[in-house]
Structures are given as structure tokens and as C-alpha cells.
DSSP file (Angstrom, degrees, kcal/mol; ACC not computed):
  #  RESIDUE AA STRUCTURE BP1 BP2  ACC     N-H-->O    O-->H-N    N-H-->O    O-->H-N    TCO  KAPPA ALPHA  PHI   PSI    X-CA   Y-CA   Z-CA
    1    1 A X              0   0    0      0, 0.0     2,-0.2     0, 0.0     0, 0.0   0.000 360.0 360.0 360.0 128.6  -44.2  137.5  237.5
    2    2 A X        -     0   0    0      1,-0.1     2,-0.1     3,-0.0     3,-0.1  -0.623 360.0-104.0 -94.2 152.8  -43.0  140.0  240.1
    3    3 A X        -     0   0    0     -2,-0.2     2,-0.2     1,-0.1    -1,-0.1  -0.389  42.7 -98.9 -70.5 148.4  -43.2  139.6  243.8
    4    4 A X        -     0   0    0     -2,-0.1     2,-0.1     1,-0.1    -1,-0.1  -0.462  37.9-116.2 -67.0 136.5  -45.8  141.5  245.6
    5    5 A X        -     0   0    0     -2,-0.2    26,-0.2     1,-0.1    -1,-0.1  -0.484  35.3-106.3 -69.8 142.1  -44.6  144.7  247.3
    6    6 A X        -     0   0    0     24,-0.5    26,-2.4    -2,-0.1     2,-0.6  -0.437  31.0-128.8 -66.9 146.9  -44.8  144.7  251.1
    7    7 A X  E     -a   32   0A   0     24,-0.2    75,-2.8    73,-0.2    76,-1.8  -0.886  22.6-166.0-102.8 123.5  -47.6  146.8  252.5
    8    8 A X  E     -ab  33  83A   0     24,-2.9    26,-3.0    -2,-0.6     2,-0.7  -0.910  12.5-152.8-108.8 130.4  -46.6  149.2  255.2
    9    9 A X  E     -ab  34  84A   0     74,-3.0    76,-2.9    -2,-0.5     2,-0.5  -0.926  17.8-168.7 -98.0 114.7  -49.2  151.0  257.4
   10   10 A X  E     +ab  35  85A   0     24,-2.9    26,-2.0    -2,-0.7     2,-0.4  -0.919  12.3 175.1-109.3 121.7  -47.4  154.2  258.5
   11   11 A X  E     +ab  36  86A   0     74,-2.2    76,-0.9    -2,-0.5    77,-0.6  -0.988  10.7 148.4-140.1 137.1  -49.3  156.1  261.2
   12   12 A X  E     - b   0  88A   0     24,-2.0    26,-0.4    -2,-0.4    77,-0.3  -0.977  39.7-114.0-158.9 149.9  -48.7  159.1  263.4
   13   13 A X        -     0   0    0     75,-1.8     5,-0.5    -2,-0.3    74,-0.1  -0.228  55.4 -74.5 -74.8 176.4  -50.7  161.8  265.1
   14   14 A X  S >  S+     0   0    0      3,-0.2     3,-0.8     4,-0.1     2,-0.3  -0.097  92.9  22.8 -74.1 172.4  -50.3  165.4  263.9
   15   15 A X  T 3> S+     0   0    0      1,-0.2     4,-2.2     2,-0.2     3,-0.3  -0.563 125.0   0.0  82.1-137.1  -47.5  167.8  264.4
   16   16 A X  H 3> S+     0   0    0     -2,-0.3     4,-2.4     1,-0.2    -1,-0.2   0.812 129.4  58.5 -62.8 -33.7  -44.0  166.6  265.2
   17   17 A X  H <> S+     0   0    0     -3,-0.8     4,-2.0     2,-0.2    -1,-0.2   0.916 109.4  45.3 -57.7 -45.5  -45.0  162.9  265.1
   18   18 A X  H  > S+     0   0    0     -5,-0.5     4,-2.6    -3,-0.3    -2,-0.2   0.906 110.5  53.6 -69.1 -42.9  -46.2  163.3  261.5
   19   19 A X  H  X S+     0   0    0     -4,-2.2     4,-1.5     1,-0.2    -2,-0.2   0.921 109.7  48.1 -60.7 -42.6  -43.1  165.3  260.5
   20   20 A X  H  X S+     0   0    0     -4,-2.4     4,-0.6     2,-0.2    -1,-0.2   0.904 111.0  51.1 -62.1 -42.6  -40.8  162.5  261.8
   21   21 A X  H >< S+     0   0    0     -4,-2.0     3,-1.0     1,-0.2     4,-0.4   0.897 107.2  53.0 -63.2 -40.1  -42.9  159.9  260.0
   22   22 A X  H >< S+     0   0    0     -4,-2.6     3,-1.2     1,-0.2     4,-0.3   0.833 101.5  61.9 -65.8 -29.9  -42.6  161.9  256.7
   23   23 A X  H 3< S+     0   0    0     -4,-1.5     3,-0.3     1,-0.2    -1,-0.2   0.720 101.8  53.0 -63.7 -21.6  -38.8  161.9  257.2
   24   24 A X  T X< S+     0   0    0     -3,-1.0     3,-2.0    -4,-0.6     4,-0.4   0.579  78.5  97.9 -89.1 -10.6  -38.9  158.2  257.0
   25   25 A X  G X  S+     0   0    0     -3,-1.2     3,-1.9    -4,-0.4    -1,-0.2   0.798  71.9  65.6 -58.9 -31.8  -40.8  158.0  253.6
   26   26 A X  G >  S+     0   0    0     -3,-0.3     3,-1.2    -4,-0.3    -1,-0.3   0.858  96.9  58.6 -58.2 -27.0  -37.6  157.4  251.5
   27   27 A X  G <  S+     0   0    0     -3,-2.0     3,-0.3     1,-0.3    -1,-0.3   0.642  99.3  58.2 -74.8 -11.8  -37.2  154.1  253.3
   28   28 A X  G X   +     0   0    0     -3,-1.9     3,-2.1    -4,-0.4    -1,-0.3   0.241  70.0 115.9 -98.3  12.1  -40.6  153.0  252.0
   29   29 A X  T <  S+     0   0    0     -3,-1.2    -1,-0.2     1,-0.3    -2,-0.1   0.822  78.1  44.1 -49.3 -41.0  -39.7  153.5  248.3
   30   30 A X  T 3  S+     0   0    0     -3,-0.3   -24,-0.5     2,-0.1     2,-0.3   0.088 106.9  75.4 -96.5  22.8  -40.1  149.8  247.5
   31   31 A X  S <  S-     0   0    0     -3,-2.1     2,-0.5   -26,-0.2   -24,-0.2  -0.898  82.0-113.0-131.6 160.0  -43.4  149.3  249.4
   32   32 A X  E     -a    7   0A   0    -26,-2.4   -24,-2.9    -2,-0.3     2,-0.5  -0.832  43.9-155.8 -85.2 130.7  -47.0  150.0  249.1
   33   33 A X  E     -a    8   0A   0     -2,-0.5    17,-0.8   -26,-0.2     2,-0.5  -0.931  18.0-167.9-120.5 131.8  -47.7  152.5  251.9
   34   34 A X  E     -ac   9  50A   0    -26,-3.0   -24,-2.9    -2,-0.5     2,-0.4  -0.979  16.6-155.2-112.6 126.2  -51.0  153.3  253.6
   35   35 A X  E     -ac  10  51A   0     15,-3.0    17,-2.2    -2,-0.5     2,-0.4  -0.811  12.2-176.3-106.6 142.9  -50.9  156.4  255.8
   36   36 A X  E     +ac  11  52A   0    -26,-2.0   -24,-2.0    -2,-0.4     2,-0.3  -1.000  15.0 150.0-132.7 135.8  -53.1  157.2  258.8
   37   37 A X  E     - c   0  53A   0     15,-2.1    17,-2.2    -2,-0.4   -24,-0.2  -0.919  51.2-115.1-150.3-178.8  -53.1  160.5  260.8
   38   38 A X  S    S+     0   0    0    -26,-0.4     2,-0.6    -2,-0.3    18,-0.2   0.461  95.4  73.6 -98.0  -3.9  -55.4  162.6  262.9
   39   39 A X    >   -     0   0    0      1,-0.1     3,-2.0    16,-0.1     4,-0.2  -0.920  63.2-159.0-120.8 113.7  -55.2  165.6  260.5
   40   40 A X  G >  S+     0   0    0     -2,-0.6     3,-1.6     1,-0.3     4,-0.2   0.770  87.2  71.3 -59.5 -26.6  -57.1  165.4  257.1
   41   41 A X  G >  S+     0   0    0      1,-0.3     3,-0.8     2,-0.1    -1,-0.3   0.651  82.2  72.5 -68.0 -12.7  -54.9  168.1  255.6
   42   42 A X  G X  S+     0   0    0     -3,-2.0     3,-2.2     1,-0.2     4,-0.5   0.638  71.2  87.9 -76.3 -10.7  -51.9  165.8  255.5
   43   43 A X  G X  S+     0   0    0     -3,-1.6     3,-1.3     1,-0.3    -1,-0.2   0.835  80.6  60.8 -56.8 -34.3  -53.4  163.8  252.6
   44   44 A X  G X  S+     0   0    0     -3,-0.8     3,-0.5     1,-0.2    -1,-0.3   0.653  96.5  61.8 -67.7 -14.7  -51.8  166.2  250.2
   45   45 A X  G <  S+     0   0    0     -3,-2.2    -1,-0.2     1,-0.2    -2,-0.2   0.602 106.8  43.1 -82.6 -14.0  -48.4  165.2  251.5
   46   46 A X  G X  S+     0   0    0     -3,-1.3     3,-2.0    -4,-0.5    -1,-0.2  -0.170  76.4 171.3-129.3  41.7  -48.7  161.6  250.5
   47   47 A X  T <   +     0   0    0     -3,-0.5     3,-0.1     1,-0.3    -3,-0.1  -0.195  69.0  31.5 -52.1 140.6  -50.3  161.8  247.0
   48   48 A X  T 3  S+     0   0    0      1,-0.3     2,-0.3     0, 0.0    -1,-0.3   0.337 106.3  90.1  89.9  -7.0  -50.3  158.4  245.3
   49   49 A X  S <  S-     0   0    0     -3,-2.0    -1,-0.3    -6,-0.2   -15,-0.2  -0.897  86.5-100.6-119.1 151.1  -50.8  156.5  248.6
   50   50 A X  E     -c   34   0A   0    -17,-0.8   -15,-3.0    -2,-0.3     2,-0.4  -0.454  42.9-168.4 -65.9 141.2  -53.9  155.6  250.5
   51   51 A X  E     -c   35   0A   0    -17,-0.2     2,-0.3    -2,-0.1   -15,-0.2  -1.000   9.8-177.8-138.6 133.8  -54.6  158.0  253.3
   52   52 A X  E     -c   36   0A   0    -17,-2.2   -15,-2.1    -2,-0.4     2,-0.4  -0.969  15.4-144.7-131.3 149.6  -57.1  157.8  256.2
   53   53 A X  E     -c   37   0A   0     -2,-0.3     2,-0.3   -17,-0.2   -15,-0.2  -0.915  17.3-170.3-110.1 139.5  -58.0  160.1  259.0
   54   54 A X        -     0   0    0    -17,-2.2    14,-0.1    -2,-0.4    37,-0.1  -0.852  36.9 -77.5-122.3 164.8  -58.8  158.9  262.5
   55   55 A X        -     0   0    0     -2,-0.3     2,-0.5     9,-0.1   -16,-0.1  -0.308  44.1-126.1 -60.2 136.8  -60.3  160.7  265.6
   56   56 A X        +     0   0    0    -18,-0.2     2,-0.3    34,-0.0    -1,-0.1  -0.747  42.5 164.3 -85.3 129.3  -57.8  162.7  267.5
   57   57 A X        -     0   0    0     -2,-0.5     2,-0.2     8,-0.1    33,-0.2  -0.987  24.8-155.5-147.4 151.2  -57.7  161.7  271.2
   58   58 A X    >   -     0   0    0     -2,-0.3     3,-2.1    32,-0.1     7,-0.2  -0.748  43.7 -95.4-119.0 172.4  -55.6  162.0  274.3
   59   59 A X  T 3  S+     0   0    0      1,-0.3     3,-0.2    -2,-0.2     6,-0.0   0.666 123.8  59.5 -63.5 -16.1  -55.3  159.9  277.4
   60   60 A X  T 3  S+     0   0    0      1,-0.2     2,-0.6     2,-0.1    -1,-0.3   0.529  94.8  65.6 -86.1  -7.2  -57.8  162.3  279.0
   61   61 A X    <>  +     0   0    0     -3,-2.1     4,-2.3     1,-0.2     3,-0.2  -0.635  62.3 170.5-114.3  72.5  -60.5  161.6  276.4
   62   62 A X  H  > S+     0   0    0     -2,-0.6     4,-2.2     1,-0.2    -1,-0.2   0.853  75.2  49.1 -59.7 -41.9  -61.3  157.9  277.0
   63   63 A X  H  > S+     0   0    0      1,-0.2     4,-2.5     2,-0.2    -1,-0.2   0.916 112.2  48.6 -66.3 -39.2  -64.3  157.6  274.8
   64   64 A X  H  > S+     0   0    0      1,-0.2     4,-3.0     2,-0.2    -1,-0.2   0.883 109.0  54.6 -64.2 -36.3  -62.5  159.3  271.9
   65   65 A X  H  X S+     0   0    0     -4,-2.3     4,-2.7    -7,-0.2    -2,-0.2   0.938 108.3  48.5 -63.5 -45.8  -59.6  156.9  272.5
   66   66 A X  H  X S+     0   0    0     -4,-2.2     4,-2.0     2,-0.2     5,-0.2   0.938 112.6  48.7 -60.7 -47.0  -61.9  153.9  272.2
   67   67 A X  H  X S+     0   0    0     -4,-2.5     4,-2.0     1,-0.2    -2,-0.2   0.940 112.3  47.9 -57.8 -47.9  -63.4  155.3  269.0
   68   68 A X  H  X S+     0   0    0     -4,-3.0     4,-2.5     1,-0.2    -1,-0.2   0.890 107.3  56.4 -58.9 -40.8  -60.0  155.9  267.5
   69   69 A X  H  X S+     0   0    0     -4,-2.7     4,-2.2     1,-0.2    -1,-0.2   0.901 110.1  44.8 -58.6 -42.0  -58.8  152.5  268.5
   70   70 A X  H  X S+     0   0    0     -4,-2.0     4,-2.4     2,-0.2    -1,-0.2   0.827 109.3  55.5 -75.7 -28.4  -61.7  150.9  266.5
   71   71 A X  H  X S+     0   0    0     -4,-2.0     4,-2.0    -5,-0.2    -2,-0.2   0.929 110.1  47.3 -64.1 -44.2  -61.2  153.2  263.6
   72   72 A X  H  X S+     0   0    0     -4,-2.5     4,-2.4     1,-0.2    -2,-0.2   0.923 111.3  50.7 -61.2 -46.1  -57.6  152.0  263.4
   73   73 A X  H  X S+     0   0    0     -4,-2.2     4,-2.8     1,-0.2     5,-0.2   0.928 108.6  52.1 -57.0 -46.7  -58.6  148.4  263.7
   74   74 A X  H  X S+     0   0    0     -4,-2.4     4,-1.9     1,-0.2    -1,-0.2   0.892 110.6  47.1 -58.8 -41.4  -61.1  148.9  260.9
   75   75 A X  H  X S+     0   0    0     -4,-2.0     4,-2.8     2,-0.2     5,-0.3   0.906 111.3  51.1 -66.8 -40.7  -58.5  150.3  258.6
   76   76 A X  H  X S+     0   0    0     -4,-2.4     4,-2.5     1,-0.2     5,-0.3   0.891 109.3  50.8 -66.4 -39.3  -56.1  147.6  259.4
   77   77 A X  H  < S+     0   0    0     -4,-2.8    -1,-0.2     1,-0.2    -2,-0.2   0.891 114.6  44.5 -61.5 -39.2  -58.7  144.9  258.6
   78   78 A X  H  < S+     0   0    0     -4,-1.9    -2,-0.2    -5,-0.2    -1,-0.2   0.903 122.6  35.1 -73.3 -43.1  -59.4  146.6  255.3
   79   79 A X  H  < S-     0   0    0     -4,-2.8    -2,-0.2    -5,-0.1    -3,-0.2   0.773  84.3-154.8 -87.0 -27.1  -55.8  147.2  254.3
   80   80 A X     <  -     0   0    0     -4,-2.5   -73,-0.2    -5,-0.3    -3,-0.1   0.956  19.9-159.6  49.8  65.6  -54.1  144.1  255.8
   81   81 A X        -     0   0    0     -5,-0.3   -73,-0.2     1,-0.1     3,-0.1  -0.308  22.0-148.1 -68.2 155.1  -50.6  145.6  256.2
   82   82 A X  S    S+     0   0    0    -75,-2.8    23,-1.8     1,-0.3     2,-0.3   0.785  86.2  24.2 -83.2 -35.0  -47.5  143.4  256.5
   83   83 A X  E     -bd   8 105A   0    -76,-1.8   -74,-3.0    21,-0.2     2,-0.5  -0.983  64.9-155.2-134.9 139.2  -45.8  146.0  258.7
   84   84 A X  E     -bd   9 106A   0     21,-2.4    23,-2.8    -2,-0.3     2,-0.4  -0.972  16.9-178.9-113.7 130.2  -47.0  148.7  261.0
   85   85 A X  E     +bd  10 107A   0    -76,-2.9   -74,-2.2    -2,-0.5     2,-0.4  -0.996   3.1 174.1-130.9 132.7  -44.7  151.6  261.7
   86   86 A X  E     -bd  11 108A   0     21,-2.3    23,-3.1    -2,-0.4   -74,-0.2  -0.996  33.3-166.3-142.4 145.1  -45.4  154.6  264.0
   87   87 A X  E     -     0   0A   0    -76,-0.9    24,-0.2     1,-0.4   -75,-0.1   0.207  67.8-132.4-102.5   7.6  -43.6  157.6  265.4
   88   88 A X  E     +b   12   0A   0    -77,-0.6   -75,-1.8     1,-0.2    -1,-0.4  -0.403  64.8 133.2 105.6 178.1  -46.5  158.1  267.9
   89   89 A X  S  > S-     0   0    0    -77,-0.3     4,-2.3    -2,-0.1     3,-0.3   0.115  79.2 -39.1 -97.4-105.5  -48.6  158.9  269.7
   90   90 A X  H  > S+     0   0    0      1,-0.2     4,-2.4   -33,-0.2     5,-0.2   0.857 130.8  47.5 -53.8 -48.3  -52.1  157.5  270.5
   91   91 A X  H  > S+     0   0    0      1,-0.2     4,-2.2     2,-0.2    -1,-0.2   0.913 113.6  49.1 -64.2 -37.4  -53.1  156.3  267.0
   92   92 A X  H  > S+     0   0    0     -3,-0.3     4,-2.6     2,-0.2    -1,-0.2   0.881 108.7  53.3 -66.4 -36.4  -49.7  154.7  266.5
   93   93 A X  H  X S+     0   0    0     -4,-2.3     4,-2.4     2,-0.2    -2,-0.2   0.928 109.0  48.6 -62.1 -43.3  -50.0  152.9  269.8
   94   94 A X  H  X S+     0   0    0     -4,-2.4     4,-2.8     1,-0.2     5,-0.2   0.901 112.8  48.2 -63.3 -39.5  -53.4  151.5  268.8
   95   95 A X  H  X S+     0   0    0     -4,-2.2     4,-3.0     2,-0.2     5,-0.2   0.900 111.3  50.1 -68.3 -38.1  -52.0  150.4  265.4
   96   96 A X  H  X S+     0   0    0     -4,-2.6     4,-2.5     2,-0.2     5,-0.2   0.923 113.1  46.6 -66.9 -42.3  -48.9  148.7  267.0
   97   97 A X  H  X S+     0   0    0     -4,-2.4     4,-2.5    -5,-0.2    -2,-0.2   0.967 115.9  43.7 -62.1 -52.7  -51.2  146.9  269.5
   98   98 A X  H  X S+     0   0    0     -4,-2.8     4,-1.2     1,-0.2    -2,-0.2   0.897 114.0  53.3 -59.3 -40.4  -53.7  145.7  266.8
   99   99 A X  H ><>S+     0   0    0     -4,-3.0     5,-2.8    -5,-0.2     3,-0.5   0.940 109.7  45.5 -61.6 -46.7  -50.8  144.8  264.5
  100  100 A X  H ><5S+     0   0    0     -4,-2.5     3,-1.4     1,-0.2    -1,-0.2   0.911 110.1  54.3 -62.1 -43.0  -49.1  142.7  267.1
  101  101 A X  H 3<5S+     0   0    0     -4,-2.5    -1,-0.2     1,-0.3    -2,-0.2   0.726 112.2  45.6 -63.5 -21.7  -52.4  141.0  268.0
  102  102 A X  T <<5S-     0   0    0     -4,-1.2    -1,-0.3    -3,-0.5    -2,-0.2   0.229 121.9-101.7-106.1  11.6  -52.9  140.0  264.3
  103  103 A X  T < 5S+     0   0    0     -3,-1.4    -3,-0.2     1,-0.2     2,-0.2   0.619  72.3 140.8  85.9   9.5  -49.4  138.8  263.7
  104  104 A X      < -     0   0    0     -5,-2.8     2,-0.3    -6,-0.2    -1,-0.2  -0.532  58.8-106.9 -86.1 154.5  -48.0  141.8  261.8
  105  105 A X  E     -d   83   0A   0    -23,-1.8   -21,-2.4    -2,-0.2     2,-0.4  -0.654  42.1-159.0 -74.3 137.6  -44.4  143.1  262.3
  106  106 A X  E     -d   84   0A   0     -2,-0.3    25,-2.1   -23,-0.2    24,-1.1  -0.964  13.4-167.4-127.5 137.4  -44.6  146.3  264.3
  107  107 A X  E     -de  85 131A   0    -23,-2.8   -21,-2.3    -2,-0.4     2,-0.5  -0.987   1.0-168.9-128.9 123.3  -42.1  149.1  264.6
  108  108 A X  E     -de  86 132A   0     23,-2.4    25,-3.5    -2,-0.5     2,-0.6  -0.959   1.1-171.5-111.5 121.2  -42.3  151.9  267.2
  109  109 A X  E     - e   0 133A   0    -23,-3.1    25,-0.2    -2,-0.5     3,-0.1  -0.935  21.6-139.3-111.4 108.8  -40.0  154.9  266.8
  110  110 A X        -     0   0    0     23,-2.9    25,-0.2    -2,-0.6   -22,-0.1  -0.388  31.2 -93.8 -71.4 147.3  -40.2  157.1  269.9
  111  111 A X    >   -     0   0    0    -24,-0.2     3,-1.3     1,-0.1    24,-0.3  -0.196  20.1-130.8 -59.9 145.2  -40.3  160.8  269.3
  112  112 A X  T 3  S+     0   0    0      1,-0.3    -1,-0.1    22,-0.1    -2,-0.1   0.691 104.2  74.4 -68.3 -18.6  -37.1  162.7  269.5
  113  113 A X  T 3  S+     0   0    0      1,-0.2     2,-1.7     2,-0.1    -1,-0.3   0.736  77.1  82.0 -65.3 -22.3  -38.9  165.2  271.8
  114  114 A X    <   +     0   0    0     -3,-1.3    -1,-0.2     1,-0.2    21,-0.2  -0.574  50.3 149.8 -88.4  78.3  -38.6  162.5  274.6
  115  115 A X        +     0   0    0     -2,-1.7    -1,-0.2     1,-0.1     3,-0.1   0.804  67.9  44.2 -82.7 -30.6  -35.1  163.2  275.7
  116  116 A X  S    S-     0   0    0      1,-0.3     2,-0.3    -3,-0.3    -1,-0.1   0.831 126.0 -13.5 -88.1 -34.2  -35.4  162.2  279.4
  117  117 A X  S    S-     0   0    0      0, 0.0    -1,-0.3     0, 0.0     3,-0.1  -0.984  82.3 -75.9-161.1 163.1  -37.4  159.0  279.1
  118  118 A X        -     0   0    0     -2,-0.3     5,-0.1    21,-0.1    -3,-0.1  -0.368  62.0-101.9 -62.2 143.0  -39.4  156.9  276.6
  119  119 A X     >  -     0   0    0     -8,-0.1     4,-2.5     1,-0.1     5,-0.2  -0.144  27.9-108.7 -64.3 164.8  -42.9  158.5  276.1
  120  120 A X  H  > S+     0   0    0      1,-0.2     4,-2.2     2,-0.2     5,-0.2   0.911 122.5  48.5 -64.3 -40.2  -45.9  157.0  277.9
  121  121 A X  H  > S+     0   0    0      1,-0.2     4,-2.7     2,-0.2    -1,-0.2   0.903 111.6  51.5 -62.1 -36.9  -47.2  155.6  274.5
  122  122 A X  H  > S+     0   0    0      2,-0.2     4,-1.6     1,-0.2    -2,-0.2   0.871 108.0  50.9 -69.5 -35.5  -43.8  154.2  273.8
  123  123 A X  H  < S+     0   0    0     -4,-2.5     4,-0.5     2,-0.2    -1,-0.2   0.920 113.8  44.4 -64.3 -42.3  -43.6  152.5  277.2
  124  124 A X  H  < S+     0   0    0     -4,-2.2     3,-0.5     1,-0.2     4,-0.3   0.901 114.0  51.5 -69.7 -37.6  -47.1  150.9  276.5
  125  125 A X  H >X S+     0   0    0     -4,-2.7     3,-1.9     1,-0.2     4,-1.3   0.786  87.1  86.7 -68.5 -28.0  -46.0  150.0  273.0
  126  126 A X  G >< S+     0   0    0     -4,-1.6     3,-0.6     1,-0.3    -1,-0.2   0.825  89.4  45.1 -49.4 -48.0  -42.7  148.3  274.0
  127  127 A X  G 34 S+     0   0    0     -4,-0.5    -1,-0.3    -3,-0.5    -2,-0.1   0.731 117.7  46.5 -69.7 -16.1  -44.2  144.8  274.6
  128  128 A X  G <4 S+     0   0    0     -3,-1.9     2,-0.4    -4,-0.3    -1,-0.2   0.603  92.4  94.7 -96.1 -14.1  -46.2  145.0  271.4
  129  129 A X    <<  -     0   0    0     -4,-1.3     3,-0.2    -3,-0.6   -22,-0.2  -0.659  57.3-158.7 -86.5 126.3  -43.4  146.3  269.1
  130  130 A X  S    S+     0   0    0    -24,-1.1     2,-0.4    -2,-0.4   -23,-0.2   0.866  96.5  21.9 -64.4 -37.1  -41.3  143.8  267.1
  131  131 A X  E    S-e  107   0A   0    -25,-2.1   -23,-2.4    -3,-0.1     2,-0.6  -0.988  74.8-168.3-133.6 123.7  -38.8  146.6  267.0
  132  132 A X  E     -ef 108 145A   0     12,-0.7    14,-2.7    -2,-0.4     2,-0.3  -0.951  14.2-175.1-118.3 113.5  -38.8  149.4  269.6
  133  133 A X  E     -ef 109 146A   0    -25,-3.5   -23,-2.9    -2,-0.6     2,-0.3  -0.841  14.4-165.2-116.5 148.1  -36.5  152.4  268.8
  134  134 A X  E     - f   0 147A   0     12,-2.7    14,-0.7    -2,-0.3    15,-0.4  -0.899  20.1-142.7-119.2 154.8  -35.5  155.5  270.6
  135  135 A X  S    S+     0   0    0     -2,-0.3     2,-0.5   -24,-0.3    12,-0.1   0.276  85.5  75.2 -98.2   8.3  -33.8  158.5  269.0
  136  136 A X  S >  S-     0   0    0      1,-0.1     3,-2.0   -22,-0.1     4,-0.4  -0.973  71.0-149.9-125.4 116.1  -31.7  159.1  272.1
  137  137 A X  G >  S+     0   0    0     -2,-0.5     3,-1.7     1,-0.3    -1,-0.1   0.857  96.2  58.6 -54.1 -41.4  -28.7  156.7  272.6
  138  138 A X  G 3  S+     0   0    0      1,-0.3    -1,-0.3   -23,-0.1   -23,-0.0   0.640 100.5  57.8 -69.1 -12.9  -28.9  157.0  276.4
  139  139 A X  G <  S+     0   0    0     -3,-2.0    -1,-0.3   -22,-0.1     2,-0.3   0.458  83.1 104.2 -93.2  -2.3  -32.5  155.7  276.4
  140  140 A X    <   -     0   0    0     -3,-1.7     6,-0.2    -4,-0.4    -7,-0.1  -0.580  50.2-169.9 -73.8 136.5  -31.5  152.5  274.7
  141  141 A X        -     0   0    0      4,-1.7     5,-0.2    -2,-0.3    -1,-0.1   0.432  35.0-125.8-107.6   1.3  -31.4  149.5  277.0
  142  142 A X  S    S+     0   0    0      3,-1.4     4,-0.1     1,-0.2    -2,-0.1   0.385  94.9  59.0  78.1  -8.2  -29.7  147.2  274.5
  143  143 A X  S    S-     0   0    0      2,-0.3    -1,-0.2     3,-0.0     3,-0.1   0.721 122.9  -2.7-115.9 -67.4  -32.4  144.5  274.9
  144  144 A X  S    S+     0   0    0      1,-0.2   -12,-0.7   -13,-0.1     2,-0.5   0.785 126.7  53.8-100.1 -33.9  -35.9  145.7  273.9
  145  145 A X  E    S-f  132   0A   0    -14,-0.1    -4,-1.7    -6,-0.1    -3,-1.4  -0.915  72.0-173.2-108.5 126.8  -35.3  149.4  273.1
  146  146 A X  E     -f  133   0A   0    -14,-2.7   -12,-2.7    -2,-0.5     2,-0.5  -0.808  20.3-142.3-120.0 154.8  -32.6  150.2  270.6
  147  147 A X  E     +f  134   0A   0     -2,-0.3   -12,-0.1   -14,-0.2     3,-0.1  -0.983  28.0 158.1-117.6 125.6  -31.0  153.3  269.2
  148  148 A X        -     0   0    0    -14,-0.7     2,-0.2     1,-0.6   -13,-0.1   0.225  64.2 -75.1-126.9  11.0  -30.1  153.3  265.5
  149  149 A X        -     0   0    0    -15,-0.4    -1,-0.6     0, 0.0     2,-0.3  -0.765  59.3 -61.9 123.4-170.3  -29.9  157.1  265.0
  150  150 A X        -     0   0    0     -2,-0.2     3,-0.1     1,-0.1   -15,-0.0  -0.818  16.6-151.0-116.8 155.3  -32.3  160.0  264.7
  151  151 A X  S    S+     0   0    0     -2,-0.3     2,-0.4     1,-0.2    -1,-0.1   0.849  93.5  42.9 -85.6 -44.4  -35.0  160.8  262.2
  152  152 A X              0   0    0      1,-0.1    -1,-0.2   -17,-0.0  -132,-0.0  -0.864 360.0 360.0-100.2 133.7  -34.6  164.6  262.7
  153  153 A X              0   0    0     -2,-0.4    -1,-0.1    -3,-0.1    -2,-0.0   0.389 360.0 360.0-133.7 360.0  -31.1  165.9  262.8
């Protein structure tokens, strides 16, 4: 009898956040992966894995944010991941929050685009993330936010 593969929920909004998440997929080789994004066209990039689309929302679209938060929660309740990993932004933040509140391990990888400071979503995610990573060494504080390298090089 073989051990159950860990289930990873990998989530990112479209564009650069998704590209960075896709760069991480080799690390998921021994896991069952469920992907979530805001762009339905990305499903073709993750053939063989479950894929969900959630509402795209920004901080200026409060009602859309609430809708998206509950869409993420619904998917997480259905899929029951062991680990939540996100490269941002809003959908990933919601998943990290729901993940932490339900006892999952959560990993936040702040976007490489944020060279001057951790993103707003990343700052909000920090207390909810089991592991909070930056892709810029000078933004690591050595306690809660760590630098382990870059996703894009």
C-alpha cells in the first residue's frame, strides 16, 4: 500500500503571478496539485491537474473581492488541500487566509516585481503564512520573511 500523495493548492492571479507559479511546478512532481487562477485560458497549461477559475478582483472592487474570497473557500472545502502555495495576489491572499484558518500549511512567495518592499497582499498574508518568502534578499527580515532565491532569474 502506497502513501497518499500530498495535495497542494497552487493559486495565483493572471500575468506575472501565474508565470512565477508555473516556474514552481517541477517542485510539485510528487504531489497531487489543484490550480486556481483568474484566467480560464490557463487550464491548458496544467493538463492532468484540477483547475478552477475564480473572479478577478482588486482592492478597489470590494464586492468582487468578497465573491472571490467565497469562491476560493468553496474550492478549498471541496479539495481539502494539505498545503496552499501562492505567488499572489488577491486570490492567493484569500487562499492563504482560509488555509491558515483551517489548519493547512501555507506558503506565500512575494512577486519578484516587488523590489522596494513586500507587496500589500504579501504584508497582509505574512501573519497567515506558515512560510513567507521574498525573492529579494534585502527584503528578508530573518524572522518571518525569508529569502531562499528567486523563481524568475
